[in-house]
PDB file of N, CA, C and O in Angstrom, chain B, residues numbered from 101:
ATOM      1  N   MET B 101      33.399 102.559 170.645  1.00  0.00           N
ATOM      2  CA  MET B 101      32.047 102.990 170.031  1.00  0.00           C
ATOM      3  C   MET B 101      33.947 103.090 168.509  1.00  0.00           C
ATOM      4  O   MET B 101      34.922 103.822 168.681  1.00  0.00           O
ATOM      5  N   PRO B 102      33.734 102.067 167.265  1.00  0.00           N
ATOM      6  CA  PRO B 102      34.648 101.980 166.798  1.00  0.00           C
ATOM      7  C   PRO B 102      34.723 103.342 166.012  1.00  0.00           C
ATOM      8  O   PRO B 102      33.750 103.902 165.509  1.00  0.00           O
ATOM      9  N   ALA B 103      36.076 103.809 165.981  1.00  0.00           N
ATOM     10  CA  ALA B 103      35.492 104.456 164.714  1.00  0.00           C
ATOM     11  C   ALA B 103      35.784 104.787 162.987  1.00  0.00           C
ATOM     12  O   ALA B 103      36.634 104.343 162.214  1.00  0.00           O
ATOM     13  N   THR B 104      35.000 105.474 162.860  1.00  0.00           N
ATOM     14  CA  THR B 104      34.964 105.807 161.195  1.00  0.00           C
ATOM     15  C   THR B 104      36.007 106.171 159.948  1.00  0.00           C
ATOM     16  O   THR B 104      37.105 106.410 160.449  1.00  0.00           O
ATOM     17  N   LEU B 105      36.033 106.250 159.022  1.00  0.00           N
ATOM     18  CA  LEU B 105      37.394 106.818 158.267  1.00  0.00           C
ATOM     19  C   LEU B 105      37.571 107.925 158.668  1.00  0.00           C
ATOM     20  O   LEU B 105      38.681 108.420 158.863  1.00  0.00           O
ATOM     21  N   THR B 106      35.708 108.874 158.980  1.00  0.00           N
ATOM     22  CA  THR B 106      35.761 110.339 158.314  1.00  0.00           C
ATOM     23  C   THR B 106      36.553 111.045 159.621  1.00  0.00           C
ATOM     24  O   THR B 106      36.900 112.216 159.467  1.00  0.00           O
ATOM     25  N   THR B 107      36.886 110.309 161.044  1.00  0.00           N
ATOM     26  CA  THR B 107      37.430 111.159 161.971  1.00  0.00           C
ATOM     27  C   THR B 107      39.328 109.914 162.080  1.00  0.00           C
ATOM     28  O   THR B 107      39.709 108.860 161.571  1.00  0.00           O
ATOM     29  N   ASP B 108      39.925 110.987 163.079  1.00  0.00           N
ATOM     30  CA  ASP B 108      41.086 110.692 162.896  1.00  0.00           C
ATOM     31  C   ASP B 108      41.031 109.158 164.177  1.00  0.00           C
ATOM     32  O   ASP B 108      41.143 109.189 165.402  1.00  0.00           O
ATOM     33  N   VAL B 109      40.871 108.262 163.475  1.00  0.00           N
ATOM     34  CA  VAL B 109      40.707 106.991 164.657  1.00  0.00           C
ATOM     35  C   VAL B 109      42.363 107.265 165.726  1.00  0.00           C
ATOM     36  O   VAL B 109      42.379 106.881 166.895  1.00  0.00           O
ATOM     37  N   GLY B 110      43.609 107.952 165.086  1.00  0.00           N
ATOM     38  CA  GLY B 110      45.069 108.093 165.762  1.00  0.00           C
ATOM     39  C   GLY B 110      44.728 109.447 166.851  1.00  0.00           C
ATOM     40  O   GLY B 110      45.120 109.573 168.011  1.00  0.00           O
ATOM     41  N   ASP B 111      43.902 110.347 166.077  1.00  0.00           N
ATOM     42  CA  ASP B 111      43.610 111.317 168.247  1.00  0.00           C
ATOM     43  C   ASP B 111      42.732 110.448 168.695  1.00  0.00           C
ATOM     44  O   ASP B 111      42.851 110.887 169.839  1.00  0.00           O
ATOM     45  N   GLN B 112      41.890 109.535 168.833  1.00  0.00           N
ATOM     46  CA  GLN B 112      41.123 108.863 169.192  1.00  0.00           C
ATOM     47  C   GLN B 112      41.364 108.013 169.857  1.00  0.00           C
ATOM     48  O   GLN B 112      40.519 107.424 170.531  1.00  0.00           O
ATOM     49  N   ALA B 113      41.903 107.893 169.844  1.00  0.00           N
ATOM     50  CA  ALA B 113      43.438 106.613 170.867  1.00  0.00           C
ATOM     51  C   ALA B 113      43.959 107.153 171.380  1.00  0.00           C
ATOM     52  O   ALA B 113      43.692 106.923 172.559  1.00  0.00           O
ATOM     53  N   ARG B 114      44.812 108.006 171.270  1.00  0.00           N
ATOM     54  CA  ARG B 114      45.617 108.630 171.973  1.00  0.00           C
ATOM     55  C   ARG B 114      44.865 109.304 172.952  1.00  0.00           C
ATOM     56  O   ARG B 114      45.247 109.320 174.123  1.00  0.00           O
ATOM     57  N   SER B 115      43.795 109.883 172.572  1.00  0.00           N
ATOM     58  CA  SER B 115      42.620 110.197 173.830  1.00  0.00           C
ATOM     59  C   SER B 115      42.295 109.365 175.406  1.00  0.00           C
ATOM     60  O   SER B 115      42.071 109.638 176.585  1.00  0.00           O
ATOM     61  N   ALA B 116      42.474 107.984 174.337  1.00  0.00           N
ATOM     62  CA  ALA B 116      41.249 107.147 174.783  1.00  0.00           C
ATOM     63  C   ALA B 116      42.654 106.419 176.554  1.00  0.00           C
ATOM     64  O   ALA B 116      42.454 106.041 177.708  1.00  0.00           O
ATOM     65  N   LEU B 117      43.837 106.611 175.698  1.00  0.00           N
ATOM     66  CA  LEU B 117      45.381 105.901 176.826  1.00  0.00           C
ATOM     67  C   LEU B 117      45.577 106.862 177.724  1.00  0.00           C
ATOM     68  O   LEU B 117      46.004 106.570 178.841  1.00  0.00           O
ATOM     69  N   GLN B 118      45.229 108.452 177.289  1.00  0.00           N
ATOM     70  CA  GLN B 118      44.956 109.646 178.346  1.00  0.00           C
ATOM     71  C   GLN B 118      44.359 109.331 179.242  1.00  0.00           C
ATOM     72  O   GLN B 118      44.467 109.368 180.468  1.00  0.00           O
ATOM     73  N   GLU B 119      43.567 108.940 178.396  1.00  0.00           N
ATOM     74  CA  GLU B 119      42.277 108.986 179.878  1.00  0.00           C
ATOM     75  C   GLU B 119      42.526 108.276 181.123  1.00  0.00           C
ATOM     76  O   GLU B 119      42.228 108.416 182.309  1.00  0.00           O
ATOM     77  N   SER B 120      43.199 107.444 180.390  1.00  0.00           N
ATOM     78  CA  SER B 120      43.475 105.550 181.362  1.00  0.00           C
ATOM     79  C   SER B 120      43.467 105.490 183.110  1.00  0.00           C
ATOM     80  O   SER B 120      44.450 105.855 183.756  1.00  0.00           O
ATOM     81  N   PRO B 121      42.677 105.167 183.514  1.00  0.00           N
ATOM     82  CA  PRO B 121      43.039 105.312 184.670  1.00  0.00           C
ATOM     83  C   PRO B 121      44.084 104.399 185.295  1.00  0.00           C
ATOM     84  O   PRO B 121      44.055 103.946 186.440  1.00  0.00           O
ATOM     85  N   ILE B 122      45.086 104.184 184.289  1.00  0.00           N
ATOM     86  CA  ILE B 122      45.609 103.109 184.184  1.00  0.00           C
ATOM     87  C   ILE B 122      47.575 103.709 184.042  1.00  0.00           C
ATOM     88  O   ILE B 122      48.319 103.270 183.165  1.00  0.00           O
ATOM     89  N   TYR B 123      48.100 104.929 185.312  1.00  0.00           N
ATOM     90  CA  TYR B 123      49.329 105.752 184.909  1.00  0.00           C
ATOM     91  C   TYR B 123      50.083 105.383 183.732  1.00  0.00           C
ATOM     92  O   TYR B 123      50.071 106.112 182.741  1.00  0.00           O
ATOM     93  N   ASP B 124      50.683 104.396 183.765  1.00  0.00           N
ATOM     94  CA  ASP B 124      51.374 103.885 183.041  1.00  0.00           C
ATOM     95  C   ASP B 124      50.956 103.982 180.858  1.00  0.00           C
ATOM     96  O   ASP B 124      51.751 104.110 179.926  1.00  0.00           O
ATOM     97  N   LEU B 125      49.887 103.887 180.854  1.00  0.00           N
ATOM     98  CA  LEU B 125      49.678 104.222 179.114  1.00  0.00           C
ATOM     99  C   LEU B 125      49.028 105.495 179.024  1.00  0.00           C
ATOM    100  O   LEU B 125      48.835 106.021 177.927  1.00  0.00           O
ATOM    101  N   ARG B 126      48.827 105.799 179.641  1.00  0.00           N
ATOM    102  CA  ARG B 126      49.384 107.536 179.747  1.00  0.00           C
ATOM    103  C   ARG B 126      50.243 108.357 179.298  1.00  0.00           C
ATOM    104  O   ARG B 126      50.043 109.569 179.217  1.00  0.00           O
ATOM    105  N   HIS B 127      51.344 107.746 178.942  1.00  0.00           N
ATOM    106  CA  HIS B 127      52.626 108.366 178.199  1.00  0.00           C
ATOM    107  C   HIS B 127      53.003 107.737 176.833  1.00  0.00           C
ATOM    108  O   HIS B 127      53.925 107.938 176.042  1.00  0.00           O
ATOM    109  N   LEU B 128      51.884 106.856 176.860  1.00  0.00           N
ATOM    110  CA  LEU B 128      52.342 106.244 175.503  1.00  0.00           C
ATOM    111  C   LEU B 128      51.905 107.019 173.895  1.00  0.00           C
ATOM    112  O   LEU B 128      51.054 107.906 173.840  1.00  0.00           O
ATOM    113  N   GLN B 129      52.655 106.498 172.650  1.00  0.00           N
ATOM    114  CA  GLN B 129      52.442 107.515 171.670  1.00  0.00           C
ATOM    115  C   GLN B 129      51.863 106.393 170.844  1.00  0.00           C
ATOM    116  O   GLN B 129      51.868 105.163 170.805  1.00  0.00           O
ATOM    117  N   VAL B 130      51.431 107.289 170.292  1.00  0.00           N
ATOM    118  CA  VAL B 130      50.418 106.701 168.979  1.00  0.00           C
ATOM    119  C   VAL B 130      50.143 107.322 167.632  1.00  0.00           C
ATOM    120  O   VAL B 130      49.346 108.231 167.402  1.00  0.00           O
ATOM    121  N   GLU B 131      51.202 106.467 166.474  1.00  0.00           N
ATOM    122  CA  GLU B 131      51.763 106.970 165.345  1.00  0.00           C
ATOM    123  C   GLU B 131      50.460 106.868 164.125  1.00  0.00           C
ATOM    124  O   GLU B 131      50.450 105.655 163.917  1.00  0.00           O
ATOM    125  N   ARG B 132      49.660 107.311 163.459  1.00  0.00           N
ATOM    126  CA  ARG B 132      48.361 106.596 162.628  1.00  0.00           C
ATOM    127  C   ARG B 132      49.418 107.062 160.893  1.00  0.00           C
ATOM    128  O   ARG B 132      49.741 107.963 160.118  1.00  0.00           O
ATOM    129  N   GLN B 133      49.503 105.832 161.164  1.00  0.00           N
ATOM    130  CA  GLN B 133      50.462 105.591 159.330  1.00  0.00           C
ATOM    131  C   GLN B 133      49.513 105.035 158.013  1.00  0.00           C
ATOM    132  O   GLN B 133      49.452 103.867 157.628  1.00  0.00           O
ATOM    133  N   ASN B 134      49.199 105.548 157.762  1.00  0.00           N
ATOM    134  CA  ASN B 134      47.843 105.267 156.690  1.00  0.00           C
ATOM    135  C   ASN B 134      46.558 104.739 157.243  1.00  0.00           C
ATOM    136  O   ASN B 134      45.815 105.483 157.883  1.00  0.00           O
ATOM    137  N   GLU B 135      46.138 102.929 156.924  1.00  0.00           N
ATOM    138  CA  GLU B 135      45.346 102.630 157.872  1.00  0.00           C
ATOM    139  C   GLU B 135      46.340 101.686 159.317  1.00  0.00           C
ATOM    140  O   GLU B 135      45.699 100.652 159.508  1.00  0.00           O
ATOM    141  N   THR B 136      47.339 101.711 160.104  1.00  0.00           N
ATOM    142  CA  THR B 136      47.673 101.567 160.258  1.00  0.00           C
ATOM    143  C   THR B 136      47.890 102.229 162.061  1.00  0.00           C
ATOM    144  O   THR B 136      48.675 103.175 162.011  1.00  0.00           O
ATOM    145  N   LEU B 137      47.625 102.083 162.862  1.00  0.00           N
ATOM    146  CA  LEU B 137      48.100 102.366 164.262  1.00  0.00           C
ATOM    147  C   LEU B 137      49.110 101.935 165.042  1.00  0.00           C
ATOM    148  O   LEU B 137      49.054 100.925 165.743  1.00  0.00           O
ATOM    149  N   LEU B 138      50.533 103.057 164.898  1.00  0.00           N
ATOM    150  CA  LEU B 138      51.435 102.046 166.039  1.00  0.00           C
ATOM    151  C   LEU B 138      52.183 103.139 167.131  1.00  0.00           C
ATOM    152  O   LEU B 138      52.741 104.231 167.021  1.00  0.00           O
ATOM    153  N   ILE B 139      51.765 101.910 168.592  1.00  0.00           N
ATOM    154  CA  ILE B 139      51.327 101.736 169.694  1.00  0.00           C
ATOM    155  C   ILE B 139      53.004 101.500 170.232  1.00  0.00           C
ATOM    156  O   ILE B 139      53.558 100.403 170.160  1.00  0.00           O
ATOM    157  N   SER B 140      53.719 102.841 170.814  1.00  0.00           N
ATOM    158  CA  SER B 140      54.719 103.183 170.952  1.00  0.00           C
ATOM    159  C   SER B 140      55.433 103.763 172.842  1.00  0.00           C
ATOM    160  O   SER B 140      54.570 104.196 173.606  1.00  0.00           O
ATOM    161  N   GLY B 141      56.890 103.707 173.364  1.00  0.00           N
ATOM    162  CA  GLY B 141      57.007 104.401 174.580  1.00  0.00           C
ATOM    163  C   GLY B 141      56.649 102.676 175.339  1.00  0.00           C
ATOM    164  O   GLY B 141      56.281 101.724 174.651  1.00  0.00           O
ATOM    165  N   ARG B 142      56.885 102.605 176.999  1.00  0.00           N
ATOM    166  CA  ARG B 142      57.547 101.610 177.834  1.00  0.00           C
ATOM    167  C   ARG B 142      56.517 102.184 179.291  1.00  0.00           C
ATOM    168  O   ARG B 142      56.175 103.270 179.759  1.00  0.00           O
ATOM    169  N   VAL B 143      56.285 100.533 179.651  1.00  0.00           N
ATOM    170  CA  VAL B 143      54.833 100.447 180.605  1.00  0.00           C
ATOM    171  C   VAL B 143      56.276  99.185 181.903  1.00  0.00           C
ATOM    172  O   VAL B 143      57.447  98.868 181.700  1.00  0.00           O
ATOM    173  N   SER B 144      55.610  98.970 182.721  1.00  0.00           N
ATOM    174  CA  SER B 144      56.101  98.845 184.022  1.00  0.00           C
ATOM    175  C   SER B 144      56.005  97.277 183.238  1.00  0.00           C
ATOM    176  O   SER B 144      56.952  96.536 182.973  1.00  0.00           O
ATOM    177  N   THR B 145      54.667  97.068 182.992  1.00  0.00           N
ATOM    178  CA  THR B 145      54.073  95.211 182.581  1.00  0.00           C
ATOM    179  C   THR B 145      53.904  94.640 181.520  1.00  0.00           C
ATOM    180  O   THR B 145      54.586  95.146 180.629  1.00  0.00           O
ATOM    181  N   PHE B 146      53.303  93.814 181.206  1.00  0.00           N
ATOM    182  CA  PHE B 146      53.124  92.711 179.902  1.00  0.00           C
ATOM    183  C   PHE B 146      51.924  92.350 179.608  1.00  0.00           C
ATOM    184  O   PHE B 146      51.656  91.759 178.562  1.00  0.00           O
ATOM    185  N   TYR B 147      50.605  92.834 180.977  1.00  0.00           N
ATOM    186  CA  TYR B 147      49.693  93.327 181.341  1.00  0.00           C
ATOM    187  C   TYR B 147      49.508  94.316 181.135  1.00  0.00           C
ATOM    188  O   TYR B 147      48.340  94.367 180.750  1.00  0.00           O
ATOM    189  N   HIS B 148      50.259  95.997 181.127  1.00  0.00           N
ATOM    190  CA  HIS B 148      49.841  97.423 180.497  1.00  0.00           C
ATOM    191  C   HIS B 148      50.303  96.889 178.583  1.00  0.00           C
ATOM    192  O   HIS B 148      49.768  96.960 177.476  1.00  0.00           O
ATOM    193  N   LYS B 149      51.241  96.517 179.018  1.00  0.00           N
ATOM    194  CA  LYS B 149      50.702  95.967 177.163  1.00  0.00           C
ATOM    195  C   LYS B 149      49.804  95.953 176.467  1.00  0.00           C
ATOM    196  O   LYS B 149      49.829  96.649 175.452  1.00  0.00           O
ATOM    197  N   GLN B 150      48.784  95.214 176.749  1.00  0.00           N
ATOM    198  CA  GLN B 150      48.669  93.972 176.750  1.00  0.00           C
ATOM    199  C   GLN B 150      46.848  95.052 176.738  1.00  0.00           C
ATOM    200  O   GLN B 150      45.892  94.803 176.004  1.00  0.00           O
ATOM    201  N   LEU B 151      46.908  95.861 177.492  1.00  0.00           N
ATOM    202  CA  LEU B 151      45.309  96.376 178.745  1.00  0.00           C
ATOM    203  C   LEU B 151      45.841  97.608 177.282  1.00  0.00           C
ATOM    204  O   LEU B 151      44.794  97.781 176.659  1.00  0.00           O
ATOM    205  N   ALA B 152      46.970  98.433 176.591  1.00  0.00           N
ATOM    206  CA  ALA B 152      47.132  99.537 176.488  1.00  0.00           C
ATOM    207  C   ALA B 152      47.121  99.131 174.346  1.00  0.00           C
ATOM    208  O   ALA B 152      47.271  99.933 173.423  1.00  0.00           O
ATOM    209  N   GLN B 153      46.952  98.058 174.313  1.00  0.00           N
ATOM    210  CA  GLN B 153      46.647  97.417 172.832  1.00  0.00           C
ATOM    211  C   GLN B 153      45.119  97.251 173.042  1.00  0.00           C
ATOM    212  O   GLN B 153      44.567  97.249 171.942  1.00  0.00           O
ATOM    213  N   GLU B 154      44.600  97.168 173.647  1.00  0.00           N
ATOM    214  CA  GLU B 154      43.402  96.722 173.777  1.00  0.00           C
ATOM    215  C   GLU B 154      42.241  97.803 174.100  1.00  0.00           C
ATOM    216  O   GLU B 154      41.038  97.552 174.172  1.00  0.00           O
ATOM    217  N   VAL B 155      42.877  99.087 174.282  1.00  0.00           N
ATOM    218  CA  VAL B 155      42.065 100.174 173.890  1.00  0.00           C
ATOM    219  C   VAL B 155      42.287 101.247 173.122  1.00  0.00           C
ATOM    220  O   VAL B 155      41.746 102.339 172.947  1.00  0.00           O
ATOM    221  N   VAL B 156      43.187 100.686 172.720  1.00  0.00           N
ATOM    222  CA  VAL B 156      43.237 101.500 171.231  1.00  0.00           C
ATOM    223  C   VAL B 156      42.556 100.283 170.186  1.00  0.00           C
ATOM    224  O   VAL B 156      42.084 100.829 169.189  1.00  0.00           O
ATOM    225  N   ARG B 157      42.434  99.186 170.169  1.00  0.00           N
ATOM    226  CA  ARG B 157      41.564  98.525 168.995  1.00  0.00           C
ATOM    227  C   ARG B 157      40.391  98.419 170.130  1.00  0.00           C
ATOM    228  O   ARG B 157      40.555  97.237 170.433  1.00  0.00           O
ATOM    229  N   ALA B 158      39.771  98.679 170.609  1.00  0.00           N
ATOM    230  CA  ALA B 158      39.049  99.172 170.703  1.00  0.00           C
ATOM    231  C   ALA B 158      37.915 100.183 170.278  1.00  0.00           C
ATOM    232  O   ALA B 158      36.684 100.174 170.253  1.00  0.00           O
ATOM    233  N   VAL B 159      38.794 100.940 170.000  1.00  0.00           N
ATOM    234  CA  VAL B 159      38.474 103.006 168.409  1.00  0.00           C
ATOM    235  C   VAL B 159      39.498 102.752 167.771  1.00  0.00           C
ATOM    236  O   VAL B 159      40.594 103.312 167.779  1.00  0.00           O
ATOM    237  N   SER B 160      39.066 101.750 167.118  1.00  0.00           N
ATOM    238  CA  SER B 160      40.295 102.023 166.372  1.00  0.00           C
ATOM    239  C   SER B 160      39.788 100.941 164.508  1.00  0.00           C
ATOM    240  O   SER B 160      40.354 100.875 163.417  1.00  0.00           O
ATOM    241  N   GLY B 161      38.198 100.172 165.200  1.00  0.00           N
ATOM    242  CA  GLY B 161      37.769 100.407 163.963  1.00  0.00           C
ATOM    243  C   GLY B 161      38.362  99.092 163.267  1.00  0.00           C
ATOM    244  O   GLY B 161      38.541  97.943 163.671  1.00  0.00           O
ATOM    245  N   ARG B 162      38.625  99.837 161.877  1.00  0.00           N
ATOM    246  CA  ARG B 162      38.956  98.385 160.852  1.00  0.00           C
ATOM    247  C   ARG B 162      40.623  98.713 160.690  1.00  0.00           C
ATOM    248  O   ARG B 162      41.413  97.995 160.076  1.00  0.00           O
ATOM    249  N   THR B 163      40.849  99.575 161.170  1.00  0.00           N
ATOM    250  CA  THR B 163      42.535 100.231 161.100  1.00  0.00           C
ATOM    251  C   THR B 163      43.120  99.178 162.227  1.00  0.00           C
ATOM    252  O   THR B 163      42.546  98.955 163.293  1.00  0.00           O
ATOM    253  N   ARG B 164      44.586  98.455 161.735  1.00  0.00           N
ATOM    254  CA  ARG B 164      45.191  97.092 162.148  1.00  0.00           C
ATOM    255  C   ARG B 164      45.850  98.519 163.258  1.00  0.00           C
ATOM    256  O   ARG B 164      45.865  99.741 163.111  1.00  0.00           O
ATOM    257  N   VAL B 165      46.286  97.674 164.251  1.00  0.00           N
ATOM    258  CA  VAL B 165      47.399  97.489 165.583  1.00  0.00           C
ATOM    259  C   VAL B 165      48.654  97.247 165.626  1.00  0.00           C
ATOM    260  O   VAL B 165      49.198  96.144 165.667  1.00  0.00           O
ATOM    261  N   ILE B 166      49.034  98.077 165.620  1.00  0.00           N
ATOM    262  CA  ILE B 166      50.611  97.320 166.120  1.00  0.00           C
ATOM    263  C   ILE B 166      51.196  98.197 167.285  1.00  0.00           C
ATOM    264  O   ILE B 166      51.226  99.399 167.546  1.00  0.00           O
ATOM    265  N   ASN B 167      51.802  96.632 168.063  1.00  0.00           N
ATOM    266  CA  ASN B 167      51.535  96.790 169.450  1.00  0.00           C
ATOM    267  C   ASN B 167      53.224  96.741 169.732  1.00  0.00           C
ATOM    268  O   ASN B 167      53.749  95.801 170.330  1.00  0.00           O
ATOM    269  N   SER B 168      54.065  98.044 169.140  1.00  0.00           N
ATOM    270  CA  SER B 168      55.858  98.215 169.363  1.00  0.00           C
ATOM    271  C   SER B 168      55.798  98.443 170.971  1.00  0.00           C
ATOM    272  O   SER B 168      56.640  99.309 171.207  1.00  0.00           O
ATOM    273  N   VAL B 169      55.024  97.951 172.449  1.00  0.00           N
ATOM    274  CA  VAL B 169      55.565  98.936 173.539  1.00  0.00           C
ATOM    275  C   VAL B 169      56.490  98.088 174.237  1.00  0.00           C
ATOM    276  O   VAL B 169      56.408  96.869 174.389  1.00  0.00           O
ATOM    277  N   GLU B 170      57.638  99.107 174.761  1.00  0.00           N
ATOM    278  CA  GLU B 170      58.401  97.806 175.774  1.00  0.00           C
ATOM    279  C   GLU B 170      58.372  97.228 176.703  1.00  0.00           C
ATOM    280  O   GLU B 170      59.286  97.910 177.167  1.00  0.00           O
ATOM    281  N   VAL B 171      58.144  96.478 177.568  1.00  0.00           N
ATOM    282  CA  VAL B 171      58.339  96.552 179.076  1.00  0.00           C
ATOM    283  C   VAL B 171      59.549  96.893 179.588  1.00  0.00           C
ATOM    284  O   VAL B 171      60.583  97.230 179.011  1.00  0.00           O
ATOM    285  N   GLY B 172      59.255  96.743 180.935  1.00  0.00           N
ATOM    286  CA  GLY B 172      60.608  97.326 181.518  1.00  0.00           C
ATOM    287  C   GLY B 172      61.527  98.402 182.675  1.00  0.00           C
ATOM    288  O   GLY B 172      62.757  98.432 182.646  1.00  0.00           O
TER     289      GLY B 172
END
C-alpha cells in the first residue's frame, strides 16, 4: 500500500526492511530528506540491493528513492 504524505514514509520503509525475511535487508538504514528516501548500508549480493530498493519503493508512494547500498 503506498504511503500518503500524512504518514512518515521513512518509518514505513524502515519497518518494511526490518520485517523482511532476507536477513541482509534488516540492517539497512533509511533516511528521509524532504521528498527523498535514501537507503544505505551493505548487503552481500546485488540481488539483495535490488530487493531493498523494491521493498522501499513499495511503501514510498511518490517519494523518490535513492539506493546507496553497497555490495560486498
